[in-house]
C-alpha positions in Angstrom: 62.7 112.9 145.5 59.4 113.4 147.8 60.7 113.2 151.9 56.9 114.2 153.7 57.2 110.4 155.1 60.2 112.2 157.3 58.2 115.2 158.0 56.4 113.4 160.8 56.0 116.9 163.4 53.0 118.8 163.1 55.0 121.5 163.2 56.2 121.5 159.4 52.2 121.2 158.1 51.2 124.2 160.2 54.3 125.9 159.0 53.4 125.7 155.6 50.2 126.3 156.0 50.6 129.3 157.3 53.1 130.4 155.0 50.5 129.3 152.4 48.1 132.0 153.8 51.0 134.8 153.3 51.3 133.5 149.6 55.4 132.8 150.7 57.5 129.9 149.5 58.7 128.0 152.8 61.0 125.2 152.8 62.9 123.3 156.3 66.6 123.1 155.0 70.6 122.3 156.5 71.2 120.1 158.8 67.6 118.6 159.4 67.0 117.7 155.6 70.9 115.7 155.8 70.0 114.6 159.1 67.2 112.5 157.2 69.4 110.6 155.3 71.7 110.1 158.5 69.1 108.7 160.2 70.0 110.9 162.7 67.4 112.7 165.3 67.2 116.6 165.2 64.9 118.9 167.1 66.6 122.4 166.0 64.6 123.1 162.9 65.9 125.9 160.3 63.6 127.5 157.6 64.5 129.3 154.6 61.8 131.7 153.1 61.1 133.8 150.0 60.8 137.4 151.3 61.3 138.7 155.3 62.0 135.3 157.6 61.1 137.7 160.3 57.5 138.5 159.8 57.0 134.1 159.1 58.4 133.8 162.3 56.1 136.7 163.8 52.8 135.2 162.4 53.7 131.9 163.5 54.9 132.6 167.0 51.2 134.7 167.1 49.5 131.1 165.9 51.3 129.0 168.5 50.0 131.3 171.2 51.8 132.4 174.3 53.9 129.0 175.0 56.0 130.1 171.8 58.8 132.8 172.3 60.3 134.7 169.3 63.6 136.5 169.5 64.1 139.0 166.7 67.5 139.5 164.8 66.7 142.1 162.6 70.9 142.8 161.5 71.2 139.0 160.9 67.5 139.0 159.3 66.5 136.0 161.1 64.2 135.4 164.5 64.1 132.2 166.4 60.5 130.8 167.8 60.9 128.5 170.8 58.0 126.2 170.9 57.8 123.6 173.8 61.0 121.5 172.9 61.3 122.3 169.6 63.5 125.3 168.1 62.4 127.0 165.4 65.0 129.9 163.0 63.7 131.4 160.3 65.4 133.9 157.7 64.6 135.3 154.5 66.5 134.2 150.8 69.3 136.1 150.3 72.0 136.0 147.1 75.3 137.9 147.3 77.1 139.9 144.4 80.5 141.2 144.6 81.8 144.6 143.3 84.7 144.4 141.2 87.1 146.7 144.1 85.8 144.7 147.2 85.5 140.8 148.2 83.4 142.0 151.0 79.7 140.6 149.5 76.5 142.9 148.7 74.0 140.9 150.3 70.2 141.6 149.3 66.7 139.6 148.7 67.2 136.2 146.7 65.5 133.2 145.5 66.0 130.0 147.1 68.6 129.0 144.9 70.6 131.7 145.8 70.4 131.2 149.1 71.5 127.7 148.6 74.9 128.8 147.2 75.4 130.5 150.5 75.6 127.5 152.4 78.4 126.2 154.1 78.5 122.5 152.3 76.9 120.3 149.9 75.6 118.2 152.4 74.4 121.0 154.2 72.7 122.7 150.9 69.2 120.9 150.5 66.0 121.7 151.0 62.4 120.4 151.6 59.4 122.4 150.8 56.1 122.7 153.0 54.0 124.0 151.1 50.6 122.3 150.2 50.9 121.5 146.6 54.5 120.6 147.1 55.0 119.4 150.3 58.1 117.0 150.9 59.6 117.7 147.9 63.6 117.5 147.9 65.4 120.5 146.5 69.3 119.5 146.1 70.6 121.7 143.3 74.4 121.1 144.7 74.2 116.5 144.3 74.4 116.9 148.2 72.5 113.6 148.8 75.5 112.2 146.3 78.2 113.8 148.5 76.4 112.0 151.5 76.5 108.8 149.9 80.0 109.3 148.3 81.0 110.5 152.4 82.4 113.8 150.5 82.7 117.5 152.6 83.0 120.1 149.6 81.5 123.6 149.3 78.4 124.6 146.9 80.8 126.8 145.3 84.5 128.2 145.0 85.6 127.4 148.5 87.8 130.5 149.0 84.9 133.2 148.8 82.8 130.4 151.3 85.1 130.9 153.7 86.0 134.6 153.5 82.3 135.1 154.2 82.2 133.4 157.0 85.8 131.6 158.4 84.2 129.7 160.7 83.0 127.5 157.7 87.1 125.7 158.0 86.3 125.1 161.2 83.0 123.5 160.4 84.1 121.5 158.0 86.5 119.4 160.6 83.8 118.9 162.9 81.0 117.6 160.3 84.4 115.3 159.6 84.5 114.7 163.1 81.1 113.9 164.2 80.0 111.5 161.2 82.8 109.5 161.8 81.2 106.2 163.0 84.4 103.2 162.8 81.9 100.8 164.6 79.3 101.3 162.0 78.7 99.4 159.3 76.7 101.4 156.8 78.7 102.9 154.1 80.6 105.6 154.2 81.5 105.2 157.9 83.4 108.4 157.4 83.8 111.8 155.6 86.6 113.4 154.0 86.9 116.9 153.0 87.7 117.4 149.6 91.2 118.0 148.5 89.9 121.7 146.7 88.0 122.3 150.1 91.3 121.1 152.2 94.1 123.0 150.7 91.7 126.4 150.9 91.5 125.9 154.6 94.7 125.7 154.4 95.3 129.0 152.4 92.8 130.6 154.6 93.5 129.5 158.1 95.0 133.3 159.1 91.2 134.3 158.7 90.0 132.3 161.9 91.3 135.3 164.1 88.5 137.1 163.1 86.3 135.1 164.9 85.4 135.6 168.3 86.5 132.5 170.9 82.5 132.1 171.5 81.8 130.9 168.4 85.3 128.8 168.3 84.6 126.9 171.2 81.0 125.9 170.5 82.5 124.0 167.2 85.4 122.3 169.6 82.7 121.1 172.3 81.1 119.5 169.5 84.0 118.1 167.9 84.9 117.0 171.9 81.8 115.2 172.4 82.2 112.9 169.4 82.7 109.7 169.0 86.0 110.3 168.1 87.6 113.6 168.8 91.1 112.6 168.0 90.1 113.0 164.3 89.3 116.6 164.4 92.4 117.3 166.1 94.3 115.6 164.0 92.6 117.8 160.5 93.4 121.6 162.5 97.1 120.3 162.8 97.1 119.0 159.2 95.2 122.3 157.7 97.2 125.0 160.3 94.1 126.1 162.1 95.3 124.7 165.2 97.9 127.7 166.1 94.6 129.8 165.7 92.1 127.3 167.5 94.8 125.9 170.4 97.9 127.5 170.3 98.4 126.0 174.1 98.4 122.3 172.3 101.3 123.7 169.3 104.6 123.0 171.8 103.2 119.4 172.0 104.1 118.6 168.6 107.3 117.2 167.8 109.9 114.9 168.7 112.9 115.5 169.8 116.8 113.8 169.9 119.6 113.6 171.9 122.1 111.1 171.5 120.3 108.7 169.6 117.4 108.8 172.4 113.9 110.6 172.0 110.1 110.8 173.7 106.7 110.2 172.1 105.1 113.1 170.2 102.6 114.0 173.1 100.3 116.0 170.5 99.8 112.7 169.0 99.9 111.0 172.7 97.0 113.1 174.1 94.6 113.2 171.5 94.9 109.2 171.2 94.1 109.5 175.3 91.2 111.9 174.8 90.0 109.1 172.2 90.6 106.8 175.0 88.6 108.6 177.6 85.8 108.9 175.2 85.4 105.3 174.7 84.8 104.8 178.6 82.8 108.1 179.1 80.3 110.6 177.9 81.4 113.5 180.3 83.0 116.3 177.8 85.2 117.8 180.7 86.6 114.6 181.5 87.6 114.9 177.7 89.2 117.8 178.1 91.0 117.2 181.0 92.6 114.1 178.7 93.2 117.0 176.3 95.0 119.2 178.5 96.8 116.3 181.2 99.9 117.1 179.5 99.9 120.5 179.1 103.0 121.0 181.1 105.5 118.4 179.1 107.3 120.9 177.0 107.9 123.8 180.0 109.0 120.8 182.3 111.3 118.9 179.6 114.9 117.8 180.1 117.4 115.7 179.0 119.3 113.0 181.5 122.0 110.9 180.1 120.7 108.1 182.2 117.1 108.9 182.8 116.6 109.7 178.9 113.8 112.8 178.3 112.1 113.6 181.7 108.7 115.8 182.6 109.1 115.6 186.0 106.2 117.4 188.1 104.4 118.4 184.7 101.3 117.5 186.5 101.5 119.9 189.4 102.7 122.3 187.2 100.0 121.8 184.6 97.6 122.1 187.2 98.8 125.7 187.7 98.8 126.4 184.3 94.7 125.4 183.6 93.2 128.9 184.8 95.5 130.9 182.3 94.7 128.3 180.1 91.3 128.7 180.1 91.1 132.2 180.6 92.7 132.6 177.5 90.5 130.1 175.3 87.3 131.9 177.4 86.6 128.8 178.6 84.7 128.9 181.3 85.9 129.8 185.0 83.9 127.7 186.9 83.7 124.4 188.8 84.6 123.1 185.6 88.1 124.7 184.7 88.5 123.7 188.9 87.5 120.2 187.8 89.9 119.9 184.9 93.1 121.4 186.9 92.4 119.1 189.5 92.2 116.0 187.6 95.8 117.4 185.5 97.2 117.6 188.9 96.6 114.1 190.1 96.7 111.9 186.7 100.2 110.9 187.9 98.8 109.4 191.2 97.0 106.4 190.6 100.1 105.0 188.8 102.3 105.8 191.4 100.4 104.4 194.2 99.5 101.2 192.2 103.4 100.7 191.7 104.5 101.5 195.5 102.3 98.3 196.0 99.0 100.1 196.7 99.2 100.8 200.9 96.2 101.4 202.8 97.2 104.7 203.6 98.5 105.7 199.9 94.6 104.9 198.9 93.4 106.9 201.6 94.9 109.8 200.7 94.2 109.4 196.9 90.7 109.3 197.6 90.5 111.7 200.4 92.4 114.3 197.4 90.3 113.3 194.5 86.8 112.9 196.6 83.6 112.3 194.3 86.1 112.3 191.2 88.3 109.4 192.0 86.2 107.1 189.2 87.2 110.0 186.5 90.5 110.1 187.7 91.1 106.5 187.6 89.1 106.4 183.6 91.7 109.2 182.7 94.9 107.2 184.4 94.0 104.1 182.8 93.9 106.1 179.3 97.0 108.0 179.5 98.2 104.5 179.1 99.1 104.0 175.0 102.4 102.2 175.5 103.6 100.1 172.7 105.2 97.6 174.3 102.7 94.7 176.1 104.7 93.8 179.2 104.4 97.6 180.4 100.5 98.2 179.4 100.0 94.7 181.1 102.1 95.8 184.4 100.7 99.3 184.7 96.8 97.9 184.0 97.1 95.4 186.8 98.6 97.8 188.9 95.0 100.0 188.6 93.4 96.7 188.8 94.6 96.2 192.5 94.0 99.9 193.3 90.4 99.8 192.2 89.8 96.6 194.0 91.5 97.8 196.7 89.4 101.1 197.0 86.3 99.0 197.2 87.8 97.3 200.6 89.3 100.1 201.7 87.4 100.8 205.4 85.4 104.5 205.4 86.0 104.7 201.6 82.7 106.1 200.5 83.1 108.8 203.7 86.8 109.6 202.7 85.3 110.5 198.9 83.4 113.5 200.6 86.1 114.1 202.8 85.4 116.9 205.9 87.7 116.8 208.9 85.8 115.2 211.4 87.1 118.2 214.1 85.9 121.8 213.2 88.4 124.9 213.9 85.5 126.9 215.6 85.8 123.3 218.6 89.5 123.7 218.8 89.1 127.1 219.0 86.7 127.0 222.2 87.3 123.6 223.4 91.2 124.4 224.2 91.1 128.4 224.6 93.6 128.7 221.4 93.3 131.9 219.3 92.8 131.8 215.3 96.1 131.3 213.3 98.3 128.8 212.0 98.1 126.4 215.3 94.5 125.4 214.0 95.6 124.1 210.6 98.2 122.1 212.1 96.2 120.5 214.8 93.6 119.5 211.6 96.5 118.0 209.9 97.0 116.0 212.7 93.5 114.4 212.6 94.0 114.1 209.0 97.2 112.2 208.6 96.0 110.2 211.7 93.1 109.0 209.3 94.6 108.5 206.5 97.2 106.6 208.0 94.3 104.4 209.7 95.9 104.9 213.0 92.0 106.2 214.1 88.5 105.4 212.4 87.2 108.0 210.7 85.0 109.4 213.3 84.6 112.6 215.6 85.1 110.8 219.2 88.1 108.8 218.1 89.7 111.8 216.4 89.0 114.2 219.2 90.7 111.9 221.5 93.3 111.3 219.6 93.6 115.4 219.2 93.8 115.7 223.0 96.6 112.6 223.2 99.2 114.6 220.6 98.5 118.3 220.8 101.5 118.7 222.4 
């Protein structure tokens, strides 16, 4: 099979010509080749050459000129060339052998076939030649095309060896199964399954994930969270036994406890359903993380009441306080993204409670003030949190959210409240009322804020100051 018509980017011809001048074989491999058959766009290209990948990368960077930037990683025998909007990664073909007394491989120069054996999965173990005489020729030693058509994820060789070489490949198998799941597609297959032998090998080797850095794990998790149905990945992480190594904070959410014949829902499966609901409404990755963590405190707050049944009082507020610790442990970003997730976790119950209280103006103003510019994301999260199987309950909650959205549109000064800033500045209070710094300043500002939220005065400086003067005593 020849794929030259799919190699439309002129960089492929350029690389092939430079490799010919050096007497080298060169192939584009991996995800780019796979995505040709899946009809998915790709700008990150991986290349294998028989010989030194670093030398070929250096020759190509020199040919492309000063706009090309090269990074060399001699310990791994790889080099990366960034040119315009392209990322080109080069490696020399390698092969592995094993000694009798060790499972650690001996890696040395090898052929293209040797290198294909080291690939993670058959669907990624395909190559297209870029040399002039064979330009576009497909090399598929492990029937990767057949596995693509069948929707199969499996390793080229013994999966235990493949996963021992790099345990991250276990997580990558789940990530591919998640990314390639397309429930709305009419194409076949619309989903990919991990072959039973490969699946069982993941279960056997799950503990090996302990040696993988959080940074590498989080890169794969990010791709799972950006997928159309992230729950596919989280469900597989649970089924394979990887979840305790990948995200231990979610493990306590699993399971249903029964007491006096009354049980609660499985909060893990509820959670990943909420993530899917959010994914159907928004592409924002960190809104999806907020969905994943919105009930993180339910295990810590779970109690049984003979009258009420199972309760999780204040799990939203306690969950918000737990977010910084979870982010530190998982080495997720400790910046505005963390604060955003914590805020949404802490507020995710508020839209429902406001809707149930009859959508008073003061409650709506308070909600807008606290959520700020994230109010729309909060509403998406709250609506996505409805997973009940009781149609009447779902109808009632959605009707409450609809009324809340309508009232938010009608509330005077709603846009200004999103960017809440007290119209009375603390320095102004101290200067005009001759009050020294201290808790009184905060109390006086709170008087103004409450009056605005309750609708007693407009969101205006002069009205706020006059109100403060009349109530300061």
